[in-house]
PDB file of N, CA, C and O in Angstrom:
ATOM      1  N   MET A   1      -5.945  17.810 -25.942  1.00  0.00           N
ATOM      2  CA  MET A   1      -6.888  16.739 -25.441  1.00  0.00           C
ATOM      3  C   MET A   1      -5.306  15.682 -24.818  1.00  0.00           C
ATOM      4  O   MET A   1      -5.023  15.198 -23.722  1.00  0.00           O
ATOM      5  N   LYS A   2      -4.628  15.695 -26.108  1.00  0.00           N
ATOM      6  CA  LYS A   2      -3.579  14.951 -25.635  1.00  0.00           C
ATOM      7  C   LYS A   2      -2.224  16.306 -25.063  1.00  0.00           C
ATOM      8  O   LYS A   2      -1.048  15.943 -25.102  1.00  0.00           O
ATOM      9  N   GLU A   3      -2.463  17.381 -24.708  1.00  0.00           N
ATOM     10  CA  GLU A   3      -1.387  18.397 -23.697  1.00  0.00           C
ATOM     11  C   GLU A   3      -1.707  17.812 -22.701  1.00  0.00           C
ATOM     12  O   GLU A   3      -0.866  17.319 -21.949  1.00  0.00           O
ATOM     13  N   GLN A   4      -3.490  17.720 -22.406  1.00  0.00           N
ATOM     14  CA  GLN A   4      -4.346  18.242 -20.940  1.00  0.00           C
ATOM     15  C   GLN A   4      -4.175  16.619 -20.132  1.00  0.00           C
ATOM     16  O   GLN A   4      -4.838  16.378 -19.124  1.00  0.00           O
ATOM     17  N   LYS A   5      -3.340  15.730 -20.642  1.00  0.00           N
ATOM     18  CA  LYS A   5      -3.527  14.732 -20.254  1.00  0.00           C
ATOM     19  C   LYS A   5      -1.848  13.979 -19.914  1.00  0.00           C
ATOM     20  O   LYS A   5      -1.539  13.218 -18.997  1.00  0.00           O
ATOM     21  N   ASP A   6      -0.785  14.668 -21.301  1.00  0.00           N
ATOM     22  CA  ASP A   6       0.225  14.881 -20.824  1.00  0.00           C
ATOM     23  C   ASP A   6       0.475  15.594 -18.971  1.00  0.00           C
ATOM     24  O   ASP A   6       1.153  15.310 -17.984  1.00  0.00           O
ATOM     25  N   LEU A   7      -0.063  16.135 -19.181  1.00  0.00           N
ATOM     26  CA  LEU A   7       0.384  17.170 -17.887  1.00  0.00           C
ATOM     27  C   LEU A   7       0.037  16.541 -16.566  1.00  0.00           C
ATOM     28  O   LEU A   7       0.446  16.470 -15.407  1.00  0.00           O
ATOM     29  N   LEU A   8      -1.135  16.035 -17.514  1.00  0.00           N
ATOM     30  CA  LEU A   8      -1.993  15.419 -16.196  1.00  0.00           C
ATOM     31  C   LEU A   8      -1.251  13.976 -15.767  1.00  0.00           C
ATOM     32  O   LEU A   8      -1.522  13.068 -14.982  1.00  0.00           O
ATOM     33  N   LEU A   9      -0.699  14.121 -16.248  1.00  0.00           N
ATOM     34  CA  LEU A   9       0.094  12.175 -16.231  1.00  0.00           C
ATOM     35  C   LEU A   9       1.656  12.971 -15.252  1.00  0.00           C
ATOM     36  O   LEU A   9       2.046  12.480 -14.193  1.00  0.00           O
ATOM     37  N   HIS A  10       2.191  13.968 -15.772  1.00  0.00           N
ATOM     38  CA  HIS A  10       3.539  14.772 -15.118  1.00  0.00           C
ATOM     39  C   HIS A  10       3.017  14.714 -14.043  1.00  0.00           C
ATOM     40  O   HIS A  10       3.624  14.081 -13.179  1.00  0.00           O
ATOM     41  N   ILE A  11       1.215  15.583 -13.559  1.00  0.00           N
ATOM     42  CA  ILE A  11       0.865  15.813 -12.055  1.00  0.00           C
ATOM     43  C   ILE A  11       1.244  14.705 -11.525  1.00  0.00           C
ATOM     44  O   ILE A  11       2.170  14.799 -10.720  1.00  0.00           O
ATOM     45  N   GLN A  12       0.627  13.227 -11.814  1.00  0.00           N
ATOM     46  CA  GLN A  12       0.574  12.467 -11.389  1.00  0.00           C
ATOM     47  C   GLN A  12       2.153  11.821 -11.003  1.00  0.00           C
ATOM     48  O   GLN A  12       2.486  11.103 -10.060  1.00  0.00           O
ATOM     49  N   GLU A  13       2.915  12.357 -12.073  1.00  0.00           N
ATOM     50  CA  GLU A  13       4.592  11.111 -11.657  1.00  0.00           C
ATOM     51  C   GLU A  13       5.111  11.881 -10.624  1.00  0.00           C
ATOM     52  O   GLU A  13       5.968  11.392  -9.889  1.00  0.00           O
ATOM     53  N   ILE A  14       4.576  13.406 -10.410  1.00  0.00           N
ATOM     54  CA  ILE A  14       5.478  14.312  -9.465  1.00  0.00           C
ATOM     55  C   ILE A  14       4.750  13.959  -8.109  1.00  0.00           C
ATOM     56  O   ILE A  14       5.508  14.047  -7.143  1.00  0.00           O
ATOM     57  N   ASP A  15       3.387  13.560  -7.794  1.00  0.00           N
ATOM     58  CA  ASP A  15       2.911  13.774  -6.561  1.00  0.00           C
ATOM     59  C   ASP A  15       3.192  12.606  -6.544  1.00  0.00           C
ATOM     60  O   ASP A  15       3.860  12.410  -5.528  1.00  0.00           O
ATOM     61  N   PHE A  16       3.030  11.491  -7.232  1.00  0.00           N
ATOM     62  CA  PHE A  16       3.883   9.691  -6.706  1.00  0.00           C
ATOM     63  C   PHE A  16       5.197   9.529  -5.957  1.00  0.00           C
ATOM     64  O   PHE A  16       5.429   9.068  -4.840  1.00  0.00           O
ATOM     65  N   ALA A  17       6.292  10.234  -7.252  1.00  0.00           N
ATOM     66  CA  ALA A  17       7.939  10.695  -6.659  1.00  0.00           C
ATOM     67  C   ALA A  17       7.190  11.247  -5.438  1.00  0.00           C
ATOM     68  O   ALA A  17       6.955  10.336  -4.644  1.00  0.00           O
ATOM     69  N   LEU A  18       6.567  12.900  -4.875  1.00  0.00           N
ATOM     70  CA  LEU A  18       6.694  13.269  -3.317  1.00  0.00           C
ATOM     71  C   LEU A  18       5.809  12.035  -1.928  1.00  0.00           C
ATOM     72  O   LEU A  18       5.992  12.128  -0.715  1.00  0.00           O
ATOM     73  N   VAL A  19       4.846  10.935  -2.671  1.00  0.00           N
ATOM     74  CA  VAL A  19       4.047  10.167  -1.533  1.00  0.00           C
ATOM     75  C   VAL A  19       5.733   8.871  -1.175  1.00  0.00           C
ATOM     76  O   VAL A  19       5.948   8.294  -0.109  1.00  0.00           O
ATOM     77  N   GLU A  20       6.564   8.793  -2.391  1.00  0.00           N
ATOM     78  CA  GLU A  20       7.736   8.195  -2.278  1.00  0.00           C
ATOM     79  C   GLU A  20       8.731   8.539  -0.639  1.00  0.00           C
ATOM     80  O   GLU A  20       8.873   8.082   0.495  1.00  0.00           O
ATOM     81  N   LEU A  21       9.259   9.757  -1.610  1.00  0.00           N
ATOM     82  CA  LEU A  21       9.804  10.236  -0.822  1.00  0.00           C
ATOM     83  C   LEU A  21       9.352  11.054   0.708  1.00  0.00           C
ATOM     84  O   LEU A  21      10.268  11.393   1.458  1.00  0.00           O
ATOM     85  N   THR A  22       7.956  11.325   1.084  1.00  0.00           N
ATOM     86  CA  THR A  22       7.667  11.660   2.021  1.00  0.00           C
ATOM     87  C   THR A  22       7.845  10.355   3.293  1.00  0.00           C
ATOM     88  O   THR A  22       8.015  10.440   4.509  1.00  0.00           O
ATOM     89  N   LEU A  23       7.738   9.389   2.537  1.00  0.00           N
ATOM     90  CA  LEU A  23       6.996   7.412   3.426  1.00  0.00           C
ATOM     91  C   LEU A  23       9.500   7.675   3.250  1.00  0.00           C
ATOM     92  O   LEU A  23       9.781   8.632   3.971  1.00  0.00           O
ATOM     93  N   TYR A  24      10.066   7.425   2.963  1.00  0.00           N
ATOM     94  CA  TYR A  24      11.506   7.776   3.417  1.00  0.00           C
ATOM     95  C   TYR A  24      11.918   9.096   3.838  1.00  0.00           C
ATOM     96  O   TYR A  24      13.129   9.204   3.648  1.00  0.00           O
ATOM     97  N   LEU A  25      11.444  10.083   4.303  1.00  0.00           N
ATOM     98  CA  LEU A  25      11.663  10.760   4.655  1.00  0.00           C
ATOM     99  C   LEU A  25      11.244  10.333   6.235  1.00  0.00           C
ATOM    100  O   LEU A  25      12.265  10.356   6.923  1.00  0.00           O
ATOM    101  N   ASP A  26      10.105   9.966   6.985  1.00  0.00           N
ATOM    102  CA  ASP A  26       9.573   9.602   8.062  1.00  0.00           C
ATOM    103  C   ASP A  26      10.475   8.998   7.959  1.00  0.00           C
ATOM    104  O   ASP A  26      11.256   9.772   8.512  1.00  0.00           O
ATOM    105  N   THR A  27      11.273   7.882   7.579  1.00  0.00           N
ATOM    106  CA  THR A  27      12.147   7.314   8.669  1.00  0.00           C
ATOM    107  C   THR A  27      14.272   7.708   8.400  1.00  0.00           C
ATOM    108  O   THR A  27      15.331   7.397   8.944  1.00  0.00           O
ATOM    109  N   HIS A  28      13.642   8.794   6.869  1.00  0.00           N
ATOM    110  CA  HIS A  28      15.349   9.154   7.215  1.00  0.00           C
ATOM    111  C   HIS A  28      15.384  10.798   7.548  1.00  0.00           C
ATOM    112  O   HIS A  28      15.867  11.659   6.813  1.00  0.00           O
ATOM    113  N   PRO A  29      14.749  11.002   8.840  1.00  0.00           N
ATOM    114  CA  PRO A  29      14.667  12.812   8.659  1.00  0.00           C
ATOM    115  C   PRO A  29      15.102  13.238   8.173  1.00  0.00           C
ATOM    116  O   PRO A  29      14.600  13.868   7.242  1.00  0.00           O
ATOM    117  N   ASP A  30      17.023  13.214   8.563  1.00  0.00           N
ATOM    118  CA  ASP A  30      17.661  13.672   8.809  1.00  0.00           C
ATOM    119  C   ASP A  30      18.558  14.162   6.872  1.00  0.00           C
ATOM    120  O   ASP A  30      19.169  15.205   6.639  1.00  0.00           O
ATOM    121  N   ASP A  31      18.301  12.993   5.858  1.00  0.00           N
ATOM    122  CA  ASP A  31      18.799  12.459   4.916  1.00  0.00           C
ATOM    123  C   ASP A  31      18.706  14.688   4.108  1.00  0.00           C
ATOM    124  O   ASP A  31      17.662  15.247   4.442  1.00  0.00           O
ATOM    125  N   MET A  32      19.312  15.234   3.580  1.00  0.00           N
ATOM    126  CA  MET A  32      19.228  16.362   3.438  1.00  0.00           C
ATOM    127  C   MET A  32      19.089  16.865   1.835  1.00  0.00           C
ATOM    128  O   MET A  32      18.468  17.766   1.271  1.00  0.00           O
ATOM    129  N   GLU A  33      20.211  15.550   1.313  1.00  0.00           N
ATOM    130  CA  GLU A  33      19.424  15.293  -0.660  1.00  0.00           C
ATOM    131  C   GLU A  33      17.954  14.965  -0.605  1.00  0.00           C
ATOM    132  O   GLU A  33      17.363  15.884  -1.172  1.00  0.00           O
ATOM    133  N   ALA A  34      16.900  13.830  -0.063  1.00  0.00           N
ATOM    134  CA  ALA A  34      16.089  13.745  -0.140  1.00  0.00           C
ATOM    135  C   ALA A  34      15.324  14.793   0.344  1.00  0.00           C
ATOM    136  O   ALA A  34      14.324  14.967  -0.352  1.00  0.00           O
ATOM    137  N   ILE A  35      15.426  15.578   1.306  1.00  0.00           N
ATOM    138  CA  ILE A  35      14.947  16.708   1.329  1.00  0.00           C
ATOM    139  C   ILE A  35      14.805  17.359  -0.070  1.00  0.00           C
ATOM    140  O   ILE A  35      13.932  17.263  -0.933  1.00  0.00           O
ATOM    141  N   ARG A  36      16.233  18.214   0.020  1.00  0.00           N
ATOM    142  CA  ARG A  36      16.326  19.035  -0.967  1.00  0.00           C
ATOM    143  C   ARG A  36      15.292  19.218  -2.514  1.00  0.00           C
ATOM    144  O   ARG A  36      14.779  20.058  -3.253  1.00  0.00           O
ATOM    145  N   GLN A  37      15.506  17.448  -2.257  1.00  0.00           N
ATOM    146  CA  GLN A  37      14.106  16.400  -3.831  1.00  0.00           C
ATOM    147  C   GLN A  37      13.261  16.838  -3.323  1.00  0.00           C
ATOM    148  O   GLN A  37      12.699  17.773  -3.895  1.00  0.00           O
ATOM    149  N   PHE A  38      12.790  16.417  -2.103  1.00  0.00           N
ATOM    150  CA  PHE A  38      10.965  16.984  -1.578  1.00  0.00           C
ATOM    151  C   PHE A  38      10.390  18.072  -2.237  1.00  0.00           C
ATOM    152  O   PHE A  38       9.240  18.186  -2.662  1.00  0.00           O
ATOM    153  N   ASN A  39      11.525  19.028  -2.281  1.00  0.00           N
ATOM    154  CA  ASN A  39      10.972  20.814  -1.801  1.00  0.00           C
ATOM    155  C   ASN A  39      11.508  21.275  -3.096  1.00  0.00           C
ATOM    156  O   ASN A  39      11.514  22.489  -3.297  1.00  0.00           O
ATOM    157  N   GLU A  40      12.122  20.186  -4.332  1.00  0.00           N
ATOM    158  CA  GLU A  40      12.553  20.723  -5.664  1.00  0.00           C
ATOM    159  C   GLU A  40      10.911  20.397  -5.868  1.00  0.00           C
ATOM    160  O   GLU A  40      10.028  21.242  -6.012  1.00  0.00           O
ATOM    161  N   LEU A  41      10.734  18.755  -5.835  1.00  0.00           N
ATOM    162  CA  LEU A  41       8.729  18.601  -6.663  1.00  0.00           C
ATOM    163  C   LEU A  41       8.094  18.846  -5.705  1.00  0.00           C
ATOM    164  O   LEU A  41       7.203  17.997  -5.685  1.00  0.00           O
ATOM    165  N   ALA A  42       7.896  20.079  -4.123  1.00  0.00           N
ATOM    166  CA  ALA A  42       7.083  20.107  -4.520  1.00  0.00           C
ATOM    167  C   ALA A  42       6.517  21.305  -4.480  1.00  0.00           C
ATOM    168  O   ALA A  42       5.396  21.584  -4.053  1.00  0.00           O
ATOM    169  N   TYR A  43       7.580  22.235  -5.085  1.00  0.00           N
ATOM    170  CA  TYR A  43       7.798  23.530  -6.085  1.00  0.00           C
ATOM    171  C   TYR A  43       6.968  22.766  -7.265  1.00  0.00           C
ATOM    172  O   TYR A  43       5.813  23.109  -7.518  1.00  0.00           O
ATOM    173  N   GLU A  44       7.587  21.762  -7.939  1.00  0.00           N
ATOM    174  CA  GLU A  44       6.961  21.575  -9.746  1.00  0.00           C
ATOM    175  C   GLU A  44       6.014  21.180  -9.469  1.00  0.00           C
ATOM    176  O   GLU A  44       5.140  21.364 -10.315  1.00  0.00           O
ATOM    177  N   SER A  45       5.704  20.633  -8.536  1.00  0.00           N
ATOM    178  CA  SER A  45       4.245  20.206  -8.540  1.00  0.00           C
ATOM    179  C   SER A  45       3.794  21.386  -8.342  1.00  0.00           C
ATOM    180  O   SER A  45       3.715  21.728  -9.522  1.00  0.00           O
ATOM    181  N   ARG A  46       3.347  22.492  -7.618  1.00  0.00           N
ATOM    182  CA  ARG A  46       2.816  23.460  -7.154  1.00  0.00           C
ATOM    183  C   ARG A  46       2.627  24.451  -8.749  1.00  0.00           C
ATOM    184  O   ARG A  46       1.566  24.948  -9.127  1.00  0.00           O
ATOM    185  N   MET A  47       4.021  24.540  -9.505  1.00  0.00           N
ATOM    186  CA  MET A  47       3.796  25.707 -10.329  1.00  0.00           C
ATOM    187  C   MET A  47       3.175  24.170 -11.611  1.00  0.00           C
ATOM    188  O   MET A  47       3.070  24.629 -12.749  1.00  0.00           O
ATOM    189  N   ALA A  48       2.907  23.035 -11.565  1.00  0.00           N
ATOM    190  CA  ALA A  48       2.141  22.056 -12.904  1.00  0.00           C
ATOM    191  C   ALA A  48       1.126  21.728 -12.555  1.00  0.00           C
ATOM    192  O   ALA A  48       0.482  21.058 -13.363  1.00  0.00           O
ATOM    193  N   LYS A  49       0.432  22.059 -11.077  1.00  0.00           N
ATOM    194  CA  LYS A  49      -1.163  22.690 -11.022  1.00  0.00           C
ATOM    195  C   LYS A  49      -1.709  23.445 -11.684  1.00  0.00           C
ATOM    196  O   LYS A  49      -2.701  23.563 -12.403  1.00  0.00           O
ATOM    197  N   ARG A  50       0.083  24.557 -10.895  1.00  0.00           N
ATOM    198  CA  ARG A  50      -0.776  26.265 -11.694  1.00  0.00           C
ATOM    199  C   ARG A  50      -1.215  25.992 -12.810  1.00  0.00           C
ATOM    200  O   ARG A  50      -2.440  26.087 -12.890  1.00  0.00           O
ATOM    201  N   ASN A  51      -0.563  25.612 -13.935  1.00  0.00           N
ATOM    202  CA  ASN A  51      -0.603  25.788 -14.920  1.00  0.00           C
ATOM    203  C   ASN A  51      -1.652  24.644 -15.449  1.00  0.00           C
ATOM    204  O   ASN A  51      -1.840  24.591 -16.665  1.00  0.00           O
ATOM    205  N   TYR A  52      -2.026  24.149 -14.987  1.00  0.00           N
ATOM    206  CA  TYR A  52      -3.077  22.913 -15.214  1.00  0.00           C
ATOM    207  C   TYR A  52      -3.888  23.480 -15.722  1.00  0.00           C
ATOM    208  O   TYR A  52      -4.183  23.638 -16.906  1.00  0.00           O
ATOM    209  N   GLU A  53      -4.455  23.956 -14.448  1.00  0.00           N
ATOM    210  CA  GLU A  53      -6.184  24.918 -14.102  1.00  0.00           C
ATOM    211  C   GLU A  53      -5.591  26.550 -15.047  1.00  0.00           C
ATOM    212  O   GLU A  53      -6.182  27.201 -15.909  1.00  0.00           O
ATOM    213  N   GLU A  54      -4.628  26.697 -14.600  1.00  0.00           N
ATOM    214  CA  GLU A  54      -5.048  27.953 -16.198  1.00  0.00           C
ATOM    215  C   GLU A  54      -5.553  27.513 -17.636  1.00  0.00           C
ATOM    216  O   GLU A  54      -6.230  28.281 -18.320  1.00  0.00           O
ATOM    217  N   HIS A  55      -5.326  26.708 -17.909  1.00  0.00           N
ATOM    218  CA  HIS A  55      -5.567  25.992 -18.822  1.00  0.00           C
ATOM    219  C   HIS A  55      -6.706  24.713 -18.994  1.00  0.00           C
ATOM    220  O   HIS A  55      -7.391  24.675 -20.016  1.00  0.00           O
ATOM    221  N   TYR A  56      -6.827  23.886 -18.144  1.00  0.00           N
ATOM    222  CA  TYR A  56      -8.192  23.183 -18.277  1.00  0.00           C
ATOM    223  C   TYR A  56      -9.188  23.583 -16.964  1.00  0.00           C
ATOM    224  O   TYR A  56     -10.275  23.011 -16.883  1.00  0.00           O
ATOM    225  N   GLY A  57      -8.797  24.570 -15.943  1.00  0.00           N
ATOM    226  CA  GLY A  57      -9.801  24.239 -14.920  1.00  0.00           C
ATOM    227  C   GLY A  57      -9.004  23.591 -13.867  1.00  0.00           C
ATOM    228  O   GLY A  57      -7.861  23.140 -13.944  1.00  0.00           O
ATOM    229  N   PRO A  58      -9.987  23.633 -12.652  1.00  0.00           N
ATOM    230  CA  PRO A  58      -9.811  23.233 -11.020  1.00  0.00           C
ATOM    231  C   PRO A  58      -9.594  21.689 -11.748  1.00  0.00           C
ATOM    232  O   PRO A  58      -9.965  21.099 -12.762  1.00  0.00           O
ATOM    233  N   LEU A  59      -8.290  21.309  -9.897  1.00  0.00           N
ATOM    234  CA  LEU A  59      -7.910  20.283 -10.173  1.00  0.00           C
ATOM    235  C   LEU A  59      -8.768  19.483  -9.173  1.00  0.00           C
ATOM    236  O   LEU A  59      -8.967  18.268  -9.133  1.00  0.00           O
ATOM    237  N   LEU A  60      -9.313  20.659  -8.224  1.00  0.00           N
ATOM    238  CA  LEU A  60      -9.709  19.920  -6.761  1.00  0.00           C
ATOM    239  C   LEU A  60     -11.309  20.941  -6.625  1.00  0.00           C
ATOM    240  O   LEU A  60     -11.364  21.946  -7.333  1.00  0.00           O
ATOM    241  N   GLN A  61     -12.323  20.662  -5.858  1.00  0.00           N
ATOM    242  CA  GLN A  61     -13.286  21.631  -5.481  1.00  0.00           C
ATOM    243  C   GLN A  61     -12.521  21.500  -3.640  1.00  0.00           C
ATOM    244  O   GLN A  61     -11.449  21.217  -3.105  1.00  0.00           O
ATOM    245  N   TYR A  62     -14.389  22.062  -3.136  1.00  0.00           N
ATOM    246  CA  TYR A  62     -14.686  22.108  -2.195  1.00  0.00           C
ATOM    247  C   TYR A  62     -13.500  23.958  -1.669  1.00  0.00           C
ATOM    248  O   TYR A  62     -13.206  23.911  -0.474  1.00  0.00           O
ATOM    249  N   GLY A  63     -12.997  25.159  -2.322  1.00  0.00           N
ATOM    250  CA  GLY A  63     -12.020  26.091  -2.015  1.00  0.00           C
ATOM    251  C   GLY A  63     -10.894  25.012  -2.159  1.00  0.00           C
ATOM    252  O   GLY A  63      -9.976  25.401  -1.437  1.00  0.00           O
ATOM    253  N   GLY A  64     -10.692  24.327  -2.510  1.00  0.00           N
ATOM    254  CA  GLY A  64      -8.939  23.208  -3.507  1.00  0.00           C
ATOM    255  C   GLY A  64      -8.545  24.078  -3.642  1.00  0.00           C
ATOM    256  O   GLY A  64      -7.822  24.717  -2.877  1.00  0.00           O
ATOM    257  N   SER A  65      -9.171  24.507  -5.342  1.00  0.00           N
ATOM    258  CA  SER A  65      -8.622  25.011  -6.359  1.00  0.00           C
ATOM    259  C   SER A  65      -9.223  26.650  -6.814  1.00  0.00           C
ATOM    260  O   SER A  65     -10.441  26.770  -6.942  1.00  0.00           O
ATOM    261  N   TYR A  66      -8.610  27.480  -6.970  1.00  0.00           N
ATOM    262  CA  TYR A  66      -9.034  28.744  -7.161  1.00  0.00           C
ATOM    263  C   TYR A  66     -11.236  28.446  -8.518  1.00  0.00           C
ATOM    264  O   TYR A  66     -12.084  27.580  -8.304  1.00  0.00           O
ATOM    265  N   SER A  67     -11.261  29.135  -9.213  1.00  0.00           N
ATOM    266  CA  SER A  67     -12.583  29.158  -9.925  1.00  0.00           C
ATOM    267  C   SER A  67     -12.266  30.557 -10.969  1.00  0.00           C
ATOM    268  O   SER A  67     -12.259  31.774 -10.786  1.00  0.00           O
ATOM    269  N   GLY A  68     -12.087  29.904 -11.814  1.00  0.00           N
ATOM    270  CA  GLY A  68     -12.129  31.644 -12.741  1.00  0.00           C
ATOM    271  C   GLY A  68     -13.924  32.020 -13.425  1.00  0.00           C
ATOM    272  O   GLY A  68     -14.983  31.570 -12.989  1.00  0.00           O
ATOM    273  N   TYR A  69     -13.782  32.660 -14.208  1.00  0.00           N
ATOM    274  CA  TYR A  69     -15.279  33.549 -14.476  1.00  0.00           C
ATOM    275  C   TYR A  69     -15.076  32.897 -15.802  1.00  0.00           C
ATOM    276  O   TYR A  69     -13.996  32.811 -16.387  1.00  0.00           O
ATOM    277  N   PRO A  70     -16.485  32.347 -16.306  1.00  0.00           N
ATOM    278  CA  PRO A  70     -17.819  31.902 -15.357  1.00  0.00           C
ATOM    279  C   PRO A  70     -17.203  31.006 -14.294  1.00  0.00           C
ATOM    280  O   PRO A  70     -16.152  31.482 -13.865  1.00  0.00           O
ATOM    281  N   TRP A  71     -17.560  29.821 -13.731  1.00  0.00           N
ATOM    282  CA  TRP A  71     -17.587  28.829 -12.928  1.00  0.00           C
ATOM    283  C   TRP A  71     -17.290  27.639 -13.349  1.00  0.00           C
ATOM    284  O   TRP A  71     -18.232  26.892 -13.086  1.00  0.00           O
ATOM    285  N   THR A  72     -16.275  26.984 -13.978  1.00  0.00           N
ATOM    286  CA  THR A  72     -16.024  25.998 -15.011  1.00  0.00           C
ATOM    287  C   THR A  72     -16.098  24.800 -14.572  1.00  0.00           C
ATOM    288  O   THR A  72     -16.119  23.852 -15.357  1.00  0.00           O
ATOM    289  N   TRP A  73     -16.172  24.572 -12.670  1.00  0.00           N
ATOM    290  CA  TRP A  73     -16.451  22.419 -12.267  1.00  0.00           C
ATOM    291  C   TRP A  73     -17.272  22.020 -13.163  1.00  0.00           C
ATOM    292  O   TRP A  73     -16.529  21.400 -13.924  1.00  0.00           O
ATOM    293  N   ASN A  74     -18.465  21.950 -13.649  1.00  0.00           N
ATOM    294  CA  ASN A  74     -18.835  21.317 -13.702  1.00  0.00           C
ATOM    295  C   ASN A  74     -18.654  21.378 -15.570  1.00  0.00           C
ATOM    296  O   ASN A  74     -19.586  21.016 -16.289  1.00  0.00           O
ATOM    297  N   ASN A  75     -17.845  21.687 -15.919  1.00  0.00           N
ATOM    298  CA  ASN A  75     -17.311  21.206 -17.479  1.00  0.00           C
ATOM    299  C   ASN A  75     -16.534  20.461 -17.178  1.00  0.00           C
ATOM    300  O   ASN A  75     -15.712  20.459 -16.261  1.00  0.00           O
ATOM    301  N   SER A  76     -16.933  19.247 -18.548  1.00  0.00           N
ATOM    302  CA  SER A  76     -16.006  17.985 -18.254  1.00  0.00           C
ATOM    303  C   SER A  76     -14.927  17.415 -18.985  1.00  0.00           C
ATOM    304  O   SER A  76     -14.570  17.366 -17.808  1.00  0.00           O
ATOM    305  N   PRO A  77     -14.204  17.023 -19.573  1.00  0.00           N
ATOM    306  CA  PRO A  77     -14.253  15.690 -18.505  1.00  0.00           C
ATOM    307  C   PRO A  77     -13.183  16.455 -17.432  1.00  0.00           C
ATOM    308  O   PRO A  77     -12.266  17.240 -17.675  1.00  0.00           O
ATOM    309  N   TRP A  78     -13.862  15.700 -15.664  1.00  0.00           N
ATOM    310  CA  TRP A  78     -13.046  16.265 -15.133  1.00  0.00           C
ATOM    311  C   TRP A  78     -11.881  15.283 -14.725  1.00  0.00           C
ATOM    312  O   TRP A  78     -11.903  14.090 -15.026  1.00  0.00           O
ATOM    313  N   PRO A  79     -10.770  15.937 -13.951  1.00  0.00           N
ATOM    314  CA  PRO A  79      -9.306  15.539 -14.191  1.00  0.00           C
ATOM    315  C   PRO A  79      -9.408  13.502 -13.503  1.00  0.00           C
ATOM    316  O   PRO A  79      -8.387  12.817 -13.427  1.00  0.00           O
ATOM    317  N   TRP A  80     -10.750  12.987 -13.136  1.00  0.00           N
ATOM    318  CA  TRP A  80     -10.836  12.410 -13.105  1.00  0.00           C
ATOM    319  C   TRP A  80     -11.146  10.627 -13.776  1.00  0.00           C
ATOM    320  O   TRP A  80     -11.062   9.486 -13.321  1.00  0.00           O
ATOM    321  N   GLN A  81     -11.610  11.406 -15.363  1.00  0.00           N
ATOM    322  CA  GLN A  81     -11.942  10.972 -16.433  1.00  0.00           C
ATOM    323  C   GLN A  81     -10.904  10.891 -17.323  1.00  0.00           C
ATOM    324  O   GLN A  81     -10.920  10.314 -18.410  1.00  0.00           O
ATOM    325  N   ILE A  82      -9.722  11.681 -16.659  1.00  0.00           N
ATOM    326  CA  ILE A  82      -9.393  11.667 -18.633  1.00  0.00           C
ATOM    327  C   ILE A  82      -8.211  10.005 -18.962  1.00  0.00           C
ATOM    328  O   ILE A  82      -7.838   9.728 -20.102  1.00  0.00           O
TER     329      ILE A  82
END
């Protein structure tokens, strides 16, 4: 359970940084370094989410995440319960 919590925290940290960079880039659209950081973090977020879902199940519902077999969405804890 600790590894699951740590990975989920890592995803949240990355996504927080992406939100902040998005806000910055809205007002500084020509900052190439910020765009580079954004793209690196976007990739890292995708990989971390893929890793989480492979080990612990889907993060999103309604088509936002793929499902393995058997259906695992109803297995708890859900990400927001951790």
